[in-house]
All heavy atoms as a GROMACS GRO file, in nm:
protein
  592
    1MET      N    1   0.085  -0.117   0.000
    1MET     CA    2   0.000   0.000   0.000
    1MET      C    3   0.089   0.123   0.000
    1MET      O    4   0.193   0.124   0.065
    1MET     CB    5  -0.091  -0.002   0.122
    1MET     CG    6  -0.181   0.116   0.129
    1MET     SD    7  -0.288   0.103   0.273
    1MET     CE    8  -0.439   0.151   0.199
    2GLY      N    9   0.050   0.224  -0.071
    2GLY     CA   10   0.129   0.346  -0.074
    2GLY      C   11   0.052   0.459  -0.140
    2GLY      O   12  -0.056   0.440  -0.197
    3HIS      N   13   0.110   0.576  -0.131
    3HIS     CA   14   0.048   0.693  -0.194
    3HIS      C   15   0.156   0.796  -0.222
    3HIS      O   16   0.268   0.789  -0.171
    3HIS     CB   17  -0.061   0.753  -0.104
    3HIS     CG   18  -0.006   0.808   0.024
    3HIS    ND1   19   0.037   0.938   0.036
    3HIS    CD2   20   0.013   0.751   0.145
    3HIS    CE1   21   0.081   0.957   0.160
    3HIS    NE2   22   0.067   0.844   0.228
    4SER      N   23   0.122   0.891  -0.307
    4SER     CA   24   0.213   1.002  -0.333
    4SER      C   25   0.132   1.126  -0.366
    4SER      O   26   0.016   1.117  -0.406
    4SER     CB   27   0.310   0.970  -0.447
    4SER     OG   28   0.240   0.958  -0.569
    5ARG      N   29   0.195   1.240  -0.348
    5ARG     CA   30   0.131   1.368  -0.377
    5ARG      C   31   0.239   1.467  -0.417
    5ARG      O   32   0.349   1.466  -0.361
    5ARG     CB   33   0.056   1.421  -0.256
    5ARG     CG   34  -0.015   1.550  -0.284
    5ARG     CD   35  -0.085   1.601  -0.159
    5ARG     NE   36  -0.149   1.725  -0.192
    5ARG     CZ   37  -0.278   1.748  -0.183
    5ARG    NH1   38  -0.358   1.652  -0.142
    5ARG    NH2   39  -0.329   1.864  -0.214
    6ILE      N   40   0.208   1.551  -0.513
    6ILE     CA   41   0.301   1.656  -0.557
    6ILE      C   42   0.230   1.790  -0.541
    6ILE      O   43   0.119   1.807  -0.590
    6ILE     CB   44   0.341   1.636  -0.705
    6ILE    CG1   45   0.412   1.502  -0.722
    6ILE    CG2   46   0.429   1.751  -0.751
    6ILE    CD1   47   0.438   1.466  -0.866
    7ASN      N   48   0.292   1.882  -0.472
    7ASN     CA   49   0.239   2.017  -0.460
    7ASN      C   50   0.323   2.108  -0.549
    7ASN      O   51   0.437   2.137  -0.518
    7ASN     CB   52   0.245   2.066  -0.315
    7ASN     CG   53   0.155   1.985  -0.225
    7ASN    OD1   54   0.042   1.955  -0.262
    7ASN    ND2   55   0.204   1.947  -0.110
    8GLY      N   56   0.267   2.149  -0.661
    8GLY     CA   57   0.343   2.230  -0.755
    8GLY      C   58   0.261   2.342  -0.814
    8GLY      O   59   0.142   2.356  -0.786
    9LYS      N   60   0.323   2.420  -0.899
    9LYS     CA   61   0.254   2.536  -0.955
    9LYS      C   62   0.151   2.497  -1.061
    9LYS      O   63   0.069   2.579  -1.100
    9LYS     CB   64   0.354   2.636  -1.012
    9LYS     CG   65   0.428   2.591  -1.133
    9LYS     CD   66   0.523   2.702  -1.180
    9LYS     CE   67   0.591   2.664  -1.310
    9LYS     NZ   68   0.674   2.773  -1.360
   10PHE      N   69   0.152   2.369  -1.107
   10PHE     CA   70   0.055   2.324  -1.206
   10PHE      C   71  -0.055   2.236  -1.146
   10PHE      O   72  -0.128   2.170  -1.217
   10PHE     CB   73   0.126   2.250  -1.319
   10PHE     CG   74   0.222   2.336  -1.394
   10PHE    CD1   75   0.358   2.315  -1.383
   10PHE    CD2   76   0.178   2.440  -1.474
   10PHE    CE1   77   0.448   2.394  -1.452
   10PHE    CE2   78   0.266   2.521  -1.542
   10PHE     CZ   79   0.402   2.498  -1.531
   11GLY      N   80  -0.066   2.233  -1.015
   11GLY     CA   81  -0.171   2.154  -0.952
   11GLY      C   82  -0.118   2.069  -0.838
   11GLY      O   83  -0.003   2.081  -0.798
   12LYS      N   84  -0.206   1.984  -0.787
   12LYS     CA   85  -0.172   1.896  -0.675
   12LYS      C   86  -0.216   1.753  -0.706
   12LYS      O   87  -0.307   1.700  -0.643
   12LYS     CB   88  -0.238   1.946  -0.547
   12LYS     CG   89  -0.189   2.082  -0.506
   12LYS     CD   90  -0.255   2.129  -0.379
   12LYS     CE   91  -0.200   2.266  -0.343
   12LYS     NZ   92  -0.261   2.320  -0.225
   13PRO      N   93  -0.148   1.688  -0.802
   13PRO     CA   94  -0.186   1.549  -0.834
   13PRO      C   95  -0.150   1.454  -0.721
   13PRO      O   96  -0.057   1.479  -0.645
   13PRO     CB   97  -0.106   1.519  -0.961
   13PRO     CG   98   0.011   1.611  -0.955
   13PRO     CD   99  -0.038   1.734  -0.886
   14TRP      N  100  -0.223   1.342  -0.714
   14TRP     CA  101  -0.194   1.240  -0.612
   14TRP      C  102  -0.235   1.104  -0.665
   14TRP      O  103  -0.306   1.092  -0.763
   14TRP     CB  104  -0.264   1.271  -0.480
   14TRP     CG  105  -0.412   1.286  -0.488
   14TRP    CD1  106  -0.480   1.402  -0.513
   14TRP    CD2  107  -0.510   1.184  -0.471
   14TRP    NE1  108  -0.616   1.378  -0.512
   14TRP    CE2  109  -0.637   1.245  -0.487
   14TRP    CE3  110  -0.505   1.048  -0.444
   14TRP    CZ2  111  -0.756   1.174  -0.477
   14TRP    CZ3  112  -0.623   0.977  -0.434
   14TRP    CH2  113  -0.746   1.041  -0.450
   15ASP      N  114  -0.186   1.000  -0.600
   15ASP     CA  115  -0.226   0.864  -0.633
   15ASP      C  116  -0.228   0.778  -0.507
   15ASP      O  117  -0.167   0.811  -0.406
   15ASP     CB  118  -0.135   0.802  -0.739
   15ASP     CG  119   0.006   0.775  -0.692
   15ASP    OD1  120   0.024   0.696  -0.597
   15ASP    OD2  121   0.101   0.833  -0.748
   16LEU      N  122  -0.298   0.668  -0.517
   16LEU     CA  123  -0.309   0.568  -0.410
   16LEU      C  124  -0.292   0.433  -0.477
   16LEU      O  125  -0.344   0.410  -0.586
   16LEU     CB  126  -0.447   0.577  -0.345
   16LEU     CG  127  -0.483   0.469  -0.243
   16LEU    CD1  128  -0.395   0.482  -0.119
   16LEU    CD2  129  -0.629   0.478  -0.207
   17ARG      N  130  -0.217   0.343  -0.413
   17ARG     CA  131  -0.197   0.210  -0.472
   17ARG      C  132  -0.201   0.102  -0.364
   17ARG      O  133  -0.156   0.122  -0.252
   17ARG     CB  134  -0.068   0.204  -0.551
   17ARG     CG  135   0.055   0.228  -0.470
   17ARG     CD  136   0.177   0.255  -0.561
   17ARG     NE  137   0.290   0.298  -0.483
   17ARG     CZ  138   0.311   0.422  -0.440
   17ARG    NH1  139   0.225   0.515  -0.468
   17ARG    NH2  140   0.417   0.451  -0.370
   18VAL      N  141  -0.256  -0.012  -0.404
   18VAL     CA  142  -0.263  -0.130  -0.319
   18VAL      C  143  -0.224  -0.248  -0.407
   18VAL      O  144  -0.272  -0.261  -0.519
   18VAL     CB  145  -0.406  -0.151  -0.265
   18VAL    CG1  146  -0.415  -0.277  -0.182
   18VAL    CG2  147  -0.453  -0.031  -0.185
   19GLY      N  148  -0.134  -0.333  -0.356
   19GLY     CA  149  -0.090  -0.443  -0.438
   19GLY      C  150  -0.051  -0.566  -0.358
   19GLY      O  151  -0.038  -0.562  -0.237
   20VAL      N  152  -0.034  -0.676  -0.432
   20VAL     CA  153   0.005  -0.803  -0.374
   20VAL      C  154   0.114  -0.865  -0.461
   20VAL      O  155   0.102  -0.866  -0.584
   20VAL     CB  156  -0.116  -0.900  -0.368
   20VAL    CG1  157  -0.073  -1.037  -0.320
   20VAL    CG2  158  -0.225  -0.844  -0.281
   21ASN      N  159   0.220  -0.914  -0.398
   21ASN     CA  160   0.323  -0.991  -0.467
   21ASN      C  161   0.301  -1.137  -0.435
   21ASN      O  162   0.274  -1.173  -0.321
   21ASN     CB  163   0.463  -0.952  -0.417
   21ASN     CG  164   0.506  -0.818  -0.469
   21ASN    OD1  165   0.497  -0.792  -0.588
   21ASN    ND2  166   0.550  -0.733  -0.380
   22TRP      N  167   0.317  -1.222  -0.537
   22TRP     CA  168   0.305  -1.367  -0.516
   22TRP      C  169   0.431  -1.432  -0.570
   22TRP      O  170   0.470  -1.409  -0.685
   22TRP     CB  171   0.182  -1.420  -0.587
   22TRP     CG  172   0.162  -1.568  -0.568
   22TRP    CD1  173   0.164  -1.636  -0.450
   22TRP    CD2  174   0.140  -1.665  -0.669
   22TRP    NE1  175   0.142  -1.770  -0.472
   22TRP    CE2  176   0.127  -1.790  -0.608
   22TRP    CE3  177   0.127  -1.658  -0.807
   22TRP    CZ2  178   0.104  -1.907  -0.677
   22TRP    CZ3  179   0.104  -1.774  -0.877
   22TRP    CH2  180   0.093  -1.897  -0.812
   23PHE      N  181   0.498  -1.510  -0.487
   23PHE     CA  182   0.619  -1.584  -0.522
   23PHE      C  183   0.580  -1.732  -0.528
   23PHE      O  184   0.580  -1.801  -0.426
   23PHE     CB  185   0.728  -1.561  -0.417
   23PHE     CG  186   0.768  -1.418  -0.404
   23PHE    CD1  187   0.709  -1.335  -0.310
   23PHE    CD2  188   0.865  -1.365  -0.487
   23PHE    CE1  189   0.746  -1.202  -0.298
   23PHE    CE2  190   0.903  -1.231  -0.476
   23PHE     CZ  191   0.844  -1.151  -0.382
   24PRO      N  192   0.545  -1.785  -0.648
   24PRO     CA  193   0.492  -1.922  -0.658
   24PRO      C  194   0.587  -2.032  -0.612
   24PRO      O  195   0.541  -2.137  -0.569
   24PRO     CB  196   0.457  -1.938  -0.806
   24PRO     CG  197   0.527  -1.829  -0.876
   24PRO     CD  198   0.553  -1.720  -0.777
   25TRP      N  199   0.718  -2.013  -0.622
   25TRP     CA  200   0.814  -2.115  -0.580
   25TRP      C  201   0.884  -2.077  -0.450
   25TRP      O  202   0.988  -2.129  -0.418
   25TRP     CB  203   0.916  -2.143  -0.691
   25TRP     CG  204   0.850  -2.220  -0.803
   25TRP    CD1  205   0.823  -2.352  -0.803
   25TRP    CD2  206   0.801  -2.167  -0.925
   25TRP    NE1  207   0.758  -2.386  -0.921
   25TRP    CE2  208   0.745  -2.274  -0.997
   25TRP    CE3  209   0.798  -2.039  -0.981
   25TRP    CZ2  210   0.688  -2.256  -1.122
   25TRP    CZ3  211   0.741  -2.023  -1.106
   25TRP    CH2  212   0.686  -2.131  -1.174
   26LYS      N  213   0.826  -1.984  -0.375
   26LYS     CA  214   0.877  -1.944  -0.243
   26LYS      C  215   1.020  -1.890  -0.248
   26LYS      O  216   1.095  -1.902  -0.153
   26LYS     CB  217   0.871  -2.060  -0.143
   26LYS     CG  218   0.738  -2.131  -0.137
   26LYS     CD  219   0.631  -2.044  -0.075
   26LYS     CE  220   0.504  -2.123  -0.050
   26LYS     NZ  221   0.393  -2.086  -0.130
   27ASN      N  222   1.060  -1.834  -0.363
   27ASN     CA  223   1.189  -1.767  -0.376
   27ASN      C  224   1.170  -1.645  -0.467
   27ASN      O  225   1.060  -1.621  -0.516
   27ASN     CB  226   1.297  -1.862  -0.429
   27ASN     CG  227   1.263  -1.919  -0.565
   27ASN    OD1  228   1.200  -1.855  -0.648
   27ASN    ND2  229   1.305  -2.043  -0.588
   28LYS      N  230   1.275  -1.569  -0.491
   28LYS     CA  231   1.261  -1.446  -0.568
   28LYS      C  232   1.298  -1.464  -0.716
   28LYS      O  233   1.325  -1.368  -0.785
   28LYS     CB  234   1.346  -1.336  -0.505
   28LYS     CG  235   1.292  -1.299  -0.369
   28LYS     CD  236   1.365  -1.182  -0.309
   28LYS     CE  237   1.305  -1.148  -0.174
   28LYS     NZ  238   1.366  -1.032  -0.114
   29VAL      N  239   1.295  -1.588  -0.765
   29VAL     CA  240   1.323  -1.613  -0.907
   29VAL      C  241   1.204  -1.574  -0.994
   29VAL      O  242   1.219  -1.520  -1.102
   29VAL     CB  243   1.362  -1.761  -0.928
   29VAL    CG1  244   1.378  -1.793  -1.076
   29VAL    CG2  245   1.490  -1.794  -0.853
   30VAL      N  246   1.083  -1.601  -0.947
   30VAL     CA  247   0.961  -1.564  -1.019
   30VAL      C  248   0.871  -1.486  -0.923
   30VAL      O  249   0.846  -1.530  -0.811
   30VAL     CB  250   0.885  -1.688  -1.071
   30VAL    CG1  251   0.756  -1.647  -1.139
   30VAL    CG2  252   0.973  -1.767  -1.166
   31ARG      N  253   0.824  -1.370  -0.972
   31ARG     CA  254   0.733  -1.289  -0.890
   31ARG      C  255   0.619  -1.239  -0.978
   31ARG      O  256   0.641  -1.188  -1.088
   31ARG     CB  257   0.806  -1.168  -0.833
   31ARG     CG  258   0.714  -1.076  -0.755
   31ARG     CD  259   0.789  -0.964  -0.690
   31ARG     NE  260   0.812  -0.856  -0.784
   31ARG     CZ  261   0.820  -0.728  -0.749
   31ARG    NH1  262   0.810  -0.693  -0.622
   31ARG    NH2  263   0.844  -0.637  -0.839
   32TRP      N  264   0.498  -1.253  -0.929
   32TRP     CA  265   0.381  -1.199  -0.997
   32TRP      C  266   0.328  -1.087  -0.909
   32TRP      O  267   0.292  -1.107  -0.794
   32TRP     CB  268   0.277  -1.308  -1.018
   32TRP     CG  269   0.159  -1.266  -1.098
   32TRP    CD1  270   0.148  -1.157  -1.180
   32TRP    CD2  271   0.033  -1.331  -1.104
   32TRP    NE1  272   0.025  -1.151  -1.237
   32TRP    CE2  273  -0.049  -1.257  -1.192
   32TRP    CE3  274  -0.018  -1.445  -1.044
   32TRP    CZ2  275  -0.179  -1.295  -1.222
   32TRP    CZ3  276  -0.149  -1.482  -1.074
   32TRP    CH2  277  -0.227  -1.407  -1.161
   33ASN      N  278   0.324  -0.967  -0.965
   33ASN     CA  279   0.282  -0.848  -0.892
   33ASN      C  280   0.150  -0.798  -0.949
   33ASN      O  281   0.137  -0.780  -1.069
   33ASN     CB  282   0.390  -0.740  -0.904
   33ASN     CG  283   0.354  -0.615  -0.829
   33ASN    OD1  284   0.303  -0.621  -0.719
   33ASN    ND2  285   0.382  -0.501  -0.889
   34ASN      N  286   0.052  -0.777  -0.863
   34ASN     CA  287  -0.078  -0.722  -0.902
   34ASN      C  288  -0.106  -0.598  -0.819
   34ASN      O  289  -0.091  -0.600  -0.697
   34ASN     CB  290  -0.189  -0.826  -0.878
   34ASN     CG  291  -0.172  -0.945  -0.967
   34ASN    OD1  292  -0.197  -0.938  -1.085
   34ASN    ND2  293  -0.124  -1.055  -0.911
   35GLU      N  294  -0.147  -0.491  -0.888
   35GLU     CA  295  -0.171  -0.363  -0.819
   35GLU      C  296  -0.302  -0.301  -0.867
   35GLU      O  297  -0.340  -0.317  -0.982
   35GLU     CB  298  -0.061  -0.262  -0.849
   35GLU     CG  299   0.073  -0.295  -0.792
   35GLU     CD  300   0.173  -0.187  -0.825
   35GLU    OE1  301   0.213  -0.177  -0.942
   35GLU    OE2  302   0.210  -0.112  -0.734
   36TRP      N  303  -0.364  -0.228  -0.780
   36TRP     CA  304  -0.474  -0.140  -0.815
   36TRP      C  305  -0.428   0.002  -0.781
   36TRP      O  306  -0.380   0.028  -0.670
   36TRP     CB  307  -0.600  -0.174  -0.736
   36TRP     CG  308  -0.711  -0.078  -0.765
   36TRP    CD1  309  -0.793  -0.078  -0.874
   36TRP    CD2  310  -0.750   0.034  -0.686
   36TRP    NE1  311  -0.881   0.026  -0.867
   36TRP    CE2  312  -0.857   0.097  -0.752
   36TRP    CE3  313  -0.704   0.087  -0.566
   36TRP    CZ2  314  -0.919   0.210  -0.702
   36TRP    CZ3  315  -0.767   0.200  -0.516
   36TRP    CH2  316  -0.874   0.260  -0.583
   37LEU      N  317  -0.440   0.091  -0.879
   37LEU     CA  318  -0.399   0.230  -0.861
   37LEU      C  319  -0.520   0.320  -0.875
   37LEU      O  320  -0.607   0.295  -0.960
   37LEU     CB  321  -0.298   0.273  -0.969
   37LEU     CG  322  -0.177   0.186  -0.993
   37LEU    CD1  323  -0.125   0.207  -1.133
   37LEU    CD2  324  -0.070   0.223  -0.893
   38TYR      N  325  -0.526   0.424  -0.796
   38TYR     CA  326  -0.623   0.532  -0.821
   38TYR      C  327  -0.543   0.657  -0.846
   38TYR      O  328  -0.460   0.698  -0.763
   38TYR     CB  329  -0.720   0.554  -0.704
   38TYR     CG  330  -0.818   0.661  -0.742
   38TYR    CD1  331  -0.928   0.631  -0.821
   38TYR    CD2  332  -0.797   0.794  -0.706
   38TYR    CE1  333  -1.016   0.730  -0.862
   38TYR    CE2  334  -0.883   0.893  -0.747
   38TYR     CZ  335  -0.993   0.861  -0.825
   38TYR     OH  336  -1.079   0.959  -0.867
   39LEU      N  337  -0.563   0.717  -0.962
   39LEU     CA  338  -0.489   0.837  -1.003
   39LEU      C  339  -0.580   0.959  -1.000
   39LEU      O  340  -0.697   0.950  -1.039
   39LEU     CB  341  -0.436   0.820  -1.145
   39LEU     CG  342  -0.353   0.696  -1.173
   39LEU    CD1  343  -0.332   0.679  -1.322
   39LEU    CD2  344  -0.222   0.704  -1.099
   40HIS      N  345  -0.526   1.069  -0.958
   40HIS     CA  346  -0.597   1.197  -0.963
   40HIS      C  347  -0.505   1.297  -1.032
   40HIS      O  348  -0.408   1.346  -0.972
   40HIS     CB  349  -0.632   1.245  -0.822
   40HIS     CG  350  -0.704   1.375  -0.822
   40HIS    ND1  351  -0.838   1.384  -0.850
   40HIS    CD2  352  -0.662   1.501  -0.800
   40HIS    CE1  353  -0.874   1.510  -0.845
   40HIS    NE2  354  -0.768   1.583  -0.814
   41ASN      N  355  -0.529   1.320  -1.161
   41ASN     CA  356  -0.448   1.412  -1.244
   41ASN      C  357  -0.301   1.369  -1.249
   41ASN      O  358  -0.212   1.444  -1.210
   41ASN     CB  359  -0.460   1.556  -1.195
   41ASN     CG  360  -0.601   1.607  -1.202
   41ASN    OD1  361  -0.679   1.565  -1.286
   41ASN    ND2  362  -0.638   1.695  -1.112
   42SER      N  363  -0.277   1.250  -1.298
   42SER     CA  364  -0.142   1.194  -1.303
   42SER      C  365  -0.040   1.290  -1.365
   42SER      O  366  -0.062   1.341  -1.475
   42SER     CB  367  -0.143   1.064  -1.385
   42SER     OG  368  -0.013   1.016  -1.402
   43PRO      N  369   0.072   1.316  -1.297
   43PRO     CA  370   0.173   1.408  -1.351
   43PRO      C  371   0.267   1.342  -1.451
   43PRO      O  372   0.347   1.410  -1.513
   43PRO     CB  373   0.250   1.454  -1.226
   43PRO     CG  374   0.242   1.337  -1.136
   43PRO     CD  375   0.106   1.276  -1.160
   44VAL      N  376   0.261   1.210  -1.466
   44VAL     CA  377   0.349   1.139  -1.559
   44VAL      C  378   0.266   1.046  -1.648
   44VAL      O  379   0.153   1.013  -1.618
   44VAL     CB  380   0.457   1.055  -1.486
   44VAL    CG1  381   0.549   1.142  -1.407
   44VAL    CG2  382   0.394   0.949  -1.398
   45GLY      N  383   0.328   1.004  -1.756
   45GLY     CA  384   0.267   0.909  -1.847
   45GLY      C  385   0.363   0.886  -1.962
   45GLY      O  386   0.416   0.981  -2.020
   46TYR      N  387   0.392   0.762  -1.991
   46TYR     CA  388   0.480   0.726  -2.101
   46TYR      C  389   0.454   0.582  -2.137
   46TYR      O  390   0.366   0.517  -2.078
   46TYR     CB  391   0.627   0.753  -2.067
   46TYR     CG  392   0.669   0.712  -1.929
   46TYR    CD1  393   0.719   0.585  -1.904
   46TYR    CD2  394   0.656   0.800  -1.821
   46TYR    CE1  395   0.756   0.548  -1.777
   46TYR    CE2  396   0.692   0.762  -1.694
   46TYR     CZ  397   0.744   0.636  -1.672
   46TYR     OH  398   0.779   0.598  -1.546
   47SER      N  399   0.527   0.526  -2.232
   47SER     CA  400   0.493   0.395  -2.288
   47SER      C  401   0.508   0.278  -2.192
   47SER      O  402   0.449   0.173  -2.214
   47SER     CB  403   0.576   0.369  -2.413
   47SER     OG  404   0.713   0.371  -2.381
   48SER      N  405   0.583   0.289  -2.085
   48SER     CA  406   0.601   0.174  -1.995
   48SER      C  407   0.510   0.177  -1.872
   48SER      O  408   0.525   0.094  -1.783
   48SER     CB  409   0.748   0.164  -1.952
   48SER     OG  410   0.783   0.274  -1.873
   49VAL      N  411   0.418   0.268  -1.865
   49VAL     CA  412   0.318   0.270  -1.756
   49VAL      C  413   0.179   0.272  -1.819
   49VAL      O  414   0.161   0.322  -1.929
   49VAL     CB  415   0.336   0.390  -1.660
   49VAL    CG1  416   0.465   0.380  -1.584
   49VAL    CG2  417   0.326   0.521  -1.733
   50PRO      N  418   0.077   0.216  -1.752
   50PRO     CA  419  -0.056   0.202  -1.814
   50PRO      C  420  -0.146   0.325  -1.799
   50PRO      O  421  -0.266   0.312  -1.783
   50PRO     CB  422  -0.114   0.082  -1.739
   50PRO     CG  423  -0.054   0.093  -1.603
   50PRO     CD  424   0.087   0.145  -1.626
   51PHE      N  425  -0.089   0.445  -1.804
   51PHE     CA  426  -0.170   0.566  -1.793
   51PHE      C  427  -0.098   0.681  -1.863
   51PHE      O  428   0.019   0.671  -1.896
   51PHE     CB  429  -0.200   0.602  -1.647
   51PHE     CG  430  -0.082   0.588  -1.555
   51PHE    CD1  431   0.006   0.693  -1.538
   51PHE    CD2  432  -0.061   0.472  -1.484
   51PHE    CE1  433   0.114   0.681  -1.452
   51PHE    CE2  434   0.045   0.459  -1.397
   51PHE     CZ  435   0.134   0.564  -1.381
   52VAL      N  436  -0.171   0.790  -1.886
   52VAL     CA  437  -0.116   0.907  -1.954
   52VAL      C  438  -0.120   1.029  -1.861
   52VAL      O  439  -0.188   1.028  -1.759
   52VAL     CB  440  -0.191   0.937  -2.086
   52VAL    CG1  441  -0.177   0.823  -2.184
   52VAL    CG2  442  -0.338   0.966  -2.059
   53VAL      N  443  -0.049   1.133  -1.900
   53VAL     CA  444  -0.048   1.256  -1.821
   53VAL      C  445  -0.191   1.308  -1.806
   53VAL      O  446  -0.267   1.313  -1.902
   53VAL     CB  447   0.040   1.363  -1.889
   53VAL    CG1  448   0.029   1.497  -1.819
   53VAL    CG2  449   0.185   1.318  -1.893
   54GLY      N  450  -0.228   1.344  -1.683
   54GLY     CA  451  -0.360   1.397  -1.655
   54GLY      C  452  -0.467   1.292  -1.629
   54GLY      O  453  -0.582   1.326  -1.605
   55ASP      N  454  -0.431   1.164  -1.634
   55ASP     CA  455  -0.529   1.058  -1.612
   55ASP      C  456  -0.593   1.069  -1.475
   55ASP      O  457  -0.535   1.116  -1.378
   55ASP     CB  458  -0.462   0.920  -1.623
   55ASP     CG  459  -0.513   0.840  -1.741
   55ASP    OD1  460  -0.601   0.890  -1.814
   55ASP    OD2  461  -0.464   0.729  -1.761
   56ARG      N  462  -0.716   1.018  -1.470
   56ARG     CA  463  -0.793   1.020  -1.346
   56ARG      C  464  -0.878   0.894  -1.342
   56ARG      O  465  -0.943   0.861  -1.439
   56ARG     CB  466  -0.882   1.144  -1.349
   56ARG     CG  467  -0.951   1.174  -1.225
   56ARG     CD  468  -1.025   1.304  -1.245
   56ARG     NE  469  -1.003   1.382  -1.125
   56ARG     CZ  470  -1.054   1.498  -1.104
   56ARG    NH1  471  -1.126   1.556  -1.196
   56ARG    NH2  472  -1.033   1.559  -0.991
   57GLY      N  473  -0.873   0.821  -1.230
   57GLY     CA  474  -0.954   0.701  -1.216
   57GLY      C  475  -0.872   0.580  -1.176
   57GLY      O  476  -0.754   0.590  -1.144
   58GLY      N  477  -0.934   0.463  -1.180
   58GLY     CA  478  -0.871   0.340  -1.137
   58GLY      C  479  -0.798   0.268  -1.249
   58GLY      O  480  -0.840   0.272  -1.364
   59VAL      N  481  -0.690   0.201  -1.213
   59VAL     CA  482  -0.609   0.122  -1.307
   59VAL      C  483  -0.573  -0.010  -1.239
   59VAL      O  484  -0.529  -0.010  -1.124
   59VAL     CB  485  -0.477   0.196  -1.343
   59VAL    CG1  486  -0.391   0.111  -1.434
   59VAL    CG2  487  -0.504   0.332  -1.405
   60VAL      N  488  -0.593  -0.122  -1.308
   60VAL     CA  489  -0.546  -0.252  -1.260
   60VAL      C  490  -0.421  -0.284  -1.338
   60VAL      O  491  -0.420  -0.276  -1.461
   60VAL     CB  492  -0.653  -0.361  -1.282
   60VAL    CG1  493  -0.598  -0.496  -1.242
   60VAL    CG2  494  -0.778  -0.329  -1.203
   61TYR      N  495  -0.314  -0.319  -1.267
   61TYR     CA  496  -0.183  -0.339  -1.328
   61TYR      C  497  -0.126  -0.471  -1.279
   61TYR      O  498  -0.126  -0.499  -1.160
   61TYR     CB  499  -0.093  -0.222  -1.287
   61TYR     CG  500   0.041  -0.218  -1.351
   61TYR    CD1  501   0.056  -0.188  -1.485
   61TYR    CD2  502   0.156  -0.244  -1.277
   61TYR    CE1  503   0.181  -0.183  -1.544
   61TYR    CE2  504   0.281  -0.239  -1.334
   61TYR     CZ  505   0.292  -0.208  -1.469
   61TYR     OH  506   0.415  -0.203  -1.527
   62SER      N  507  -0.079  -0.554  -1.372
   62SER     CA  508  -0.024  -0.684  -1.336
   62SER      C  509   0.108  -0.703  -1.411
   62SER      O  510   0.118  -0.668  -1.529
   62SER     CB  511  -0.123  -0.794  -1.375
   62SER     OG  512  -0.074  -0.920  -1.336
   63SER      N  513   0.208  -0.759  -1.342
   63SER     CA  514   0.337  -0.786  -1.408
   63SER      C  515   0.395  -0.917  -1.356
   63SER      O  516   0.375  -0.955  -1.241
   63SER     CB  517   0.435  -0.671  -1.384
   63SER     OG  518   0.465  -0.657  -1.248
   64LEU      N  519   0.467  -0.985  -1.444
   64LEU     CA  520   0.536  -1.108  -1.411
   64LEU      C  521   0.684  -1.082  -1.428
   64LEU      O  522   0.727  -1.038  -1.535
   64LEU     CB  523   0.491  -1.222  -1.502
   64LEU     CG  524   0.557  -1.357  -1.479
   64LEU    CD1  525   0.520  -1.413  -1.342
   64LEU    CD2  526   0.518  -1.454  -1.589
   65GLU      N  527   0.762  -1.106  -1.324
   65GLU     CA  528   0.906  -1.080  -1.327
   65GLU      C  529   0.984  -1.209  -1.308
   65GLU      O  530   0.950  -1.290  -1.221
   65GLU     CB  531   0.944  -0.979  -1.219
   65GLU     CG  532   0.877  -0.846  -1.239
   65GLU     CD  533   0.911  -0.746  -1.130
   65GLU    OE1  534   1.001  -0.772  -1.049
   65GLU    OE2  535   0.846  -0.642  -1.126
   66LEU      N  536   1.084  -1.228  -1.390
   66LEU     CA  537   1.170  -1.346  -1.384
   66LEU      C  538   1.313  -1.301  -1.361
   66LEU      O  539   1.359  -1.205  -1.422
   66LEU     CB  540   1.164  -1.424  -1.516
   66LEU     CG  541   1.026  -1.462  -1.566
   66LEU    CD1  542   1.036  -1.521  -1.706
   66LEU    CD2  543   0.960  -1.559  -1.471
   67LEU      N  544   1.386  -1.371  -1.275
   67LEU     CA  545   1.524  -1.339  -1.245
   67LEU      C  546   1.615  -1.438  -1.317
   67LEU      O  547   1.600  -1.559  -1.303
   67LEU     CB  548   1.551  -1.348  -1.094
   67LEU     CG  549   1.696  -1.330  -1.050
   67LEU    CD1  550   1.746  -1.189  -1.080
   67LEU    CD2  551   1.709  -1.363  -0.903
   68PHE      N  552   1.705  -1.386  -1.400
   68PHE     CA  553   1.803  -1.469  -1.470
   68PHE      C  554   1.940  -1.434  -1.415
   68PHE      O  555   1.979  -1.317  -1.416
   68PHE     CB  556   1.800  -1.442  -1.621
   68PHE     CG  557   1.672  -1.484  -1.685
   68PHE    CD1  558   1.571  -1.394  -1.709
   68PHE    CD2  559   1.653  -1.616  -1.722
   68PHE    CE1  560   1.453  -1.431  -1.770
   68PHE    CE2  561   1.534  -1.657  -1.784
   68PHE     CZ  562   1.435  -1.563  -1.807
   69GLU      N  563   2.013  -1.532  -1.368
   69GLU     CA  564   2.146  -1.510  -1.315
   69GLU      C  565   2.246  -1.588  -1.398
   69GLU      O  566   2.226  -1.702  -1.434
   69GLU     CB  567   2.155  -1.554  -1.169
   69GLU     CG  568   2.076  -1.465  -1.077
   69GLU     CD  569   2.099  -1.501  -0.931
   69GLU    OE1  570   2.200  -1.568  -0.901
   69GLU    OE2  571   2.018  -1.461  -0.849
   70GLU      N  572   2.359  -1.525  -1.425
   70GLU     CA  573   2.466  -1.588  -1.501
   70GLU      C  574   2.539  -1.688  -1.410
   70GLU      O  575   2.561  -1.662  -1.293
   70GLU     CB  576   2.564  -1.482  -1.548
   70GLU     CG  577   2.667  -1.534  -1.644
   70GLU     CD  578   2.754  -1.422  -1.697
   70GLU    OE1  579   2.706  -1.309  -1.709
   70GLU    OE2  580   2.869  -1.450  -1.729
   71GLY      N  581   2.576  -1.801  -1.464
   71GLY     CA  582   2.654  -1.897  -1.390
   71GLY      C  583   2.576  -1.998  -1.309
   71GLY      O  584   2.630  -2.061  -1.220
   72LEU      N  585   2.449  -2.010  -1.334
   72LEU     CA  586   2.370  -2.110  -1.260
   72LEU      C  587   2.389  -2.248  -1.317
   72LEU      O  588   2.408  -2.273  -1.429
   72LEU     CB  589   2.221  -2.074  -1.264
   72LEU     CG  590   2.183  -1.953  -1.181
   72LEU    CD1  591   2.035  -1.926  -1.197
   72LEU    CD2  592   2.212  -1.977  -1.034
   0.00000   0.00000   0.00000
């Protein structure tokens, strides 16, 4: 759970997020992350996040992360 807020000359955007990480093999080699975000006038937005500048409302975000180590 977390939140952020920016107080600036172009407004006061904020967000709230709640998420869960799941490690299916009980180690950090594979992680599935699920989050719910609420955005209020998002100050950022680009191709690697699921929202655009000025967005407002709820977003469901899911990612699967794999760890590859050399020499295993």
